[in-house]
N, C-alpha and C positions, 0 to 999 in steps of 0.2 A: 165675131171677135169676142173673146172672153175678157171680162173685166170684173175685178173684185175690189172691195174697200175693206181695209182692216184698221182698227183703231191703233193709234200710237200708244205704246205701253213703255213704262220705264225700263222694263227688262230688255227692250230693244236697244238700250245703250250698251249691251253686251253682244259682241260679235257672234259668240257661240249660239246665243238665243236667236239671233237673226238667221243664222244658218239652219237652226232647227225649224224655225217658222217657214223658211224657204223650202226645206225638204218636205214639210207638210203640204204646202201649197202645190208643189210638183206632184207629190204622191197622190194627192186627191184630184189631180188633173184640172186644177182651177185656172191655171195660166199655161199657155203654150208659147214657145219661141223665146223663152228665157231660161238660163241655167240657174243652178242654186246660188252661185256667187253673184250673179247679176241681181237676183231678187234680194239676197242678203244685203248687198251694198245699198240698194234703194231703201230698204227698210231701215238700215242703220242711219243713213243720211237723214231721213225724215225724223227719226228720233232725236238725232243731234240738233237739227234745226228747231224742232218743237221745244225741246227742253232748254236750249240756249235762249230762245225768245221768252220762254216762260220765266226763266231765272232772272234775266236782265230787264225784262219789260220792253225790250227793243223789238222792232219789226213785227208789229201785230198782224200785218197782212201775211207775212211769211209763216207765222205761227198758225194762222187760220188755214193756210194752204197745206201745211205739213200734216194736218190731222183732219180726216183720216188719210191713210196711205192708199192712194188709188193705183192699183196695178192693172195692167192690161197686156194682152197677148203681144209679144214681140218687144215689149218695153218702151221706154221713153226714147226721145230723139238722141242722137249720138252725143250732142253737147251735154245733155243732162246725164247720160251714162258716164261720160268722162268726169263730170263733177262728182258723181257717186263714187267712182273709182278713187278719186283724189281724197275724198273725206274718209274712205275706208281706212286710210293710212293714219288717221288721227289716233294716237295711242289711247287705249281705254283708260290708262292711268291718268291721263290729262282730263278725261271726261269725269272720272270719279272724284277728282280733287275739286272740281268746280261746283 
């Protein structure tokens, strides 16, 4: 089973940057069983969680868990994937204002 860890970066608060990183991961064959959007959504969620916790000082355990972003073949469980899907719909303009 393939597994990689990538550090959270501020650029991952941008959905296009998340998609570029997902494309890179797929093109290099680092992860199997996930498509570009699944990877991008997980990367984006981790960035949102990390930087929210950093800015507010809340939820230090979540902040610690958010970085690095651990990705593995076939992705997270279905509940986590639905959470990633939900947070993908957080408008970037909301993120940038905060």
